[in-house]
PyMOL CGO cylinders between C-alpha atoms (Angstrom):
from pymol import cmd
from pymol.cgo import CYLINDER

trace = [
    CYLINDER, -9.48, 56.91, -100.10, -6.43, 55.58, -98.34, 0.3, 1, 1, 1, 1, 1, 1,
    CYLINDER, -6.43, 55.58, -98.34, -4.47, 58.63, -97.27, 0.3, 1, 1, 1, 1, 1, 1,
    CYLINDER, -4.47, 58.63, -97.27, -2.56, 58.62, -94.02, 0.3, 1, 1, 1, 1, 1, 1,
    CYLINDER, -2.56, 58.62, -94.02, -1.52, 61.41, -91.70, 0.3, 1, 1, 1, 1, 1, 1,
    CYLINDER, -1.52, 61.41, -91.70, 2.16, 61.39, -92.68, 0.3, 1, 1, 1, 1, 1, 1,
    CYLINDER, 2.16, 61.39, -92.68, 4.38, 62.15, -89.70, 0.3, 1, 1, 1, 1, 1, 1,
    CYLINDER, 4.38, 62.15, -89.70, 1.60, 61.28, -87.24, 0.3, 1, 1, 1, 1, 1, 1,
    CYLINDER, 1.60, 61.28, -87.24, 1.21, 57.66, -88.39, 0.3, 1, 1, 1, 1, 1, 1,
    CYLINDER, 1.21, 57.66, -88.39, 3.17, 56.38, -85.41, 0.3, 1, 1, 1, 1, 1, 1,
    CYLINDER, 3.17, 56.38, -85.41, 0.59, 57.92, -83.05, 0.3, 1, 1, 1, 1, 1, 1,
    CYLINDER, 0.59, 57.92, -83.05, -2.48, 56.45, -84.77, 0.3, 1, 1, 1, 1, 1, 1,
    CYLINDER, -2.48, 56.45, -84.77, -4.08, 53.01, -84.62, 0.3, 1, 1, 1, 1, 1, 1,
    CYLINDER, -4.08, 53.01, -84.62, -4.69, 50.81, -87.62, 0.3, 1, 1, 1, 1, 1, 1,
    CYLINDER, -4.69, 50.81, -87.62, -8.04, 51.14, -89.41, 0.3, 1, 1, 1, 1, 1, 1,
    CYLINDER, -8.04, 51.14, -89.41, -11.18, 49.68, -87.90, 0.3, 1, 1, 1, 1, 1, 1,
    CYLINDER, -11.18, 49.68, -87.90, -13.05, 47.01, -89.83, 0.3, 1, 1, 1, 1, 1, 1,
    CYLINDER, -13.05, 47.01, -89.83, -16.45, 47.98, -91.26, 0.3, 1, 1, 1, 1, 1, 1,
    CYLINDER, -16.45, 47.98, -91.26, -17.98, 45.08, -89.27, 0.3, 1, 1, 1, 1, 1, 1,
    CYLINDER, -17.98, 45.08, -89.27, -16.76, 46.65, -86.03, 0.3, 1, 1, 1, 1, 1, 1,
    CYLINDER, -16.76, 46.65, -86.03, -18.33, 49.98, -86.96, 0.3, 1, 1, 1, 1, 1, 1,
    CYLINDER, -18.33, 49.98, -86.96, -21.62, 48.23, -87.78, 0.3, 1, 1, 1, 1, 1, 1,
    CYLINDER, -21.62, 48.23, -87.78, -21.49, 46.40, -84.44, 0.3, 1, 1, 1, 1, 1, 1,
    CYLINDER, -21.49, 46.40, -84.44, -20.94, 49.65, -82.48, 0.3, 1, 1, 1, 1, 1, 1,
    CYLINDER, -20.94, 49.65, -82.48, -23.75, 51.33, -84.43, 0.3, 1, 1, 1, 1, 1, 1,
    CYLINDER, -23.75, 51.33, -84.43, -26.10, 48.47, -83.51, 0.3, 1, 1, 1, 1, 1, 1,
    CYLINDER, -26.10, 48.47, -83.51, -25.12, 48.68, -79.84, 0.3, 1, 1, 1, 1, 1, 1,
    CYLINDER, -25.12, 48.68, -79.84, -25.66, 52.46, -79.79, 0.3, 1, 1, 1, 1, 1, 1,
    CYLINDER, -25.66, 52.46, -79.79, -28.83, 52.33, -81.88, 0.3, 1, 1, 1, 1, 1, 1,
    CYLINDER, -28.83, 52.33, -81.88, -27.57, 55.02, -84.28, 0.3, 1, 1, 1, 1, 1, 1,
    CYLINDER, -27.57, 55.02, -84.28, -25.84, 55.31, -87.62, 0.3, 1, 1, 1, 1, 1, 1,
    CYLINDER, -25.84, 55.31, -87.62, -22.61, 57.28, -87.65, 0.3, 1, 1, 1, 1, 1, 1,
    CYLINDER, -22.61, 57.28, -87.65, -22.17, 59.95, -90.32, 0.3, 1, 1, 1, 1, 1, 1,
    CYLINDER, -22.17, 59.95, -90.32, -20.36, 58.57, -93.37, 0.3, 1, 1, 1, 1, 1, 1,
    CYLINDER, -20.36, 58.57, -93.37, -17.47, 61.02, -92.83, 0.3, 1, 1, 1, 1, 1, 1,
    CYLINDER, -17.47, 61.02, -92.83, -16.88, 59.65, -89.33, 0.3, 1, 1, 1, 1, 1, 1,
    CYLINDER, -16.88, 59.65, -89.33, -16.92, 56.07, -90.64, 0.3, 1, 1, 1, 1, 1, 1,
    CYLINDER, -16.92, 56.07, -90.64, -14.40, 57.04, -93.33, 0.3, 1, 1, 1, 1, 1, 1,
    CYLINDER, -14.40, 57.04, -93.33, -12.15, 58.59, -90.70, 0.3, 1, 1, 1, 1, 1, 1,
    CYLINDER, -12.15, 58.59, -90.70, -12.24, 55.43, -88.57, 0.3, 1, 1, 1, 1, 1, 1,
    CYLINDER, -12.24, 55.43, -88.57, -11.53, 53.29, -91.64, 0.3, 1, 1, 1, 1, 1, 1,
    CYLINDER, -11.53, 53.29, -91.64, -8.29, 55.27, -92.00, 0.3, 1, 1, 1, 1, 1, 1,
    CYLINDER, -8.29, 55.27, -92.00, -7.31, 55.14, -88.32, 0.3, 1, 1, 1, 1, 1, 1,
    CYLINDER, -7.31, 55.14, -88.32, -9.16, 53.77, -85.32, 0.3, 1, 1, 1, 1, 1, 1,
    CYLINDER, -9.16, 53.77, -85.32, -8.15, 56.47, -82.88, 0.3, 1, 1, 1, 1, 1, 1,
    CYLINDER, -8.15, 56.47, -82.88, -4.77, 57.16, -81.36, 0.3, 1, 1, 1, 1, 1, 1,
    CYLINDER, -4.77, 57.16, -81.36, -2.27, 54.99, -79.51, 0.3, 1, 1, 1, 1, 1, 1,
    CYLINDER, -2.27, 54.99, -79.51, -0.59, 57.91, -77.73, 0.3, 1, 1, 1, 1, 1, 1,
    CYLINDER, -0.59, 57.91, -77.73, -1.39, 59.16, -74.23, 0.3, 1, 1, 1, 1, 1, 1,
    CYLINDER, -1.39, 59.16, -74.23, -1.64, 62.81, -75.32, 0.3, 1, 1, 1, 1, 1, 1,
    CYLINDER, -1.64, 62.81, -75.32, -4.11, 64.17, -77.85, 0.3, 1, 1, 1, 1, 1, 1,
    CYLINDER, -4.11, 64.17, -77.85, -2.64, 64.15, -81.33, 0.3, 1, 1, 1, 1, 1, 1,
    CYLINDER, -2.64, 64.15, -81.33, -5.16, 66.50, -82.96, 0.3, 1, 1, 1, 1, 1, 1,
    CYLINDER, -5.16, 66.50, -82.96, -5.00, 69.98, -81.42, 0.3, 1, 1, 1, 1, 1, 1,
    CYLINDER, -5.00, 69.98, -81.42, -4.15, 68.27, -78.11, 0.3, 1, 1, 1, 1, 1, 1,
    CYLINDER, -4.15, 68.27, -78.11, -7.53, 66.48, -78.16, 0.3, 1, 1, 1, 1, 1, 1,
    CYLINDER, -7.53, 66.48, -78.16, -7.91, 62.73, -77.82, 0.3, 1, 1, 1, 1, 1, 1,
    CYLINDER, -7.91, 62.73, -77.82, -8.87, 60.85, -80.97, 0.3, 1, 1, 1, 1, 1, 1,
    CYLINDER, -8.87, 60.85, -80.97, -10.88, 58.01, -79.46, 0.3, 1, 1, 1, 1, 1, 1,
    CYLINDER, -10.88, 58.01, -79.46, -11.18, 54.58, -81.03, 0.3, 1, 1, 1, 1, 1, 1,
    CYLINDER, -11.18, 54.58, -81.03, -14.74, 53.48, -81.81, 0.3, 1, 1, 1, 1, 1, 1,
    CYLINDER, -14.74, 53.48, -81.81, -14.59, 51.12, -78.84, 0.3, 1, 1, 1, 1, 1, 1,
    CYLINDER, -14.59, 51.12, -78.84, -13.44, 53.85, -76.45, 0.3, 1, 1, 1, 1, 1, 1,
    CYLINDER, -13.44, 53.85, -76.45, -16.05, 56.24, -77.83, 0.3, 1, 1, 1, 1, 1, 1,
    CYLINDER, -16.05, 56.24, -77.83, -18.73, 53.64, -77.03, 0.3, 1, 1, 1, 1, 1, 1,
    CYLINDER, -18.73, 53.64, -77.03, -17.35, 53.05, -73.51, 0.3, 1, 1, 1, 1, 1, 1,
    CYLINDER, -17.35, 53.05, -73.51, -17.37, 56.78, -72.73, 0.3, 1, 1, 1, 1, 1, 1,
    CYLINDER, -17.37, 56.78, -72.73, -20.91, 57.31, -74.03, 0.3, 1, 1, 1, 1, 1, 1,
    CYLINDER, -20.91, 57.31, -74.03, -22.47, 54.15, -72.62, 0.3, 1, 1, 1, 1, 1, 1,
]
cmd.load_cgo(trace, "trace")
């Protein structure tokens, strides 16, 4: 599974490493759903100041952690 978002590639970050996901899961004390992990292994959030998915922000795993904790 290595499909990209086509014309939106320039607005998305590179994939996150599985080790980084595991580290965030340990810090949060939860396991992310496999679908969410797969999404982050395609793109680790956005690099654009405006939301790229229905005008919503696509947070990186690190930013997601910062906002929750």
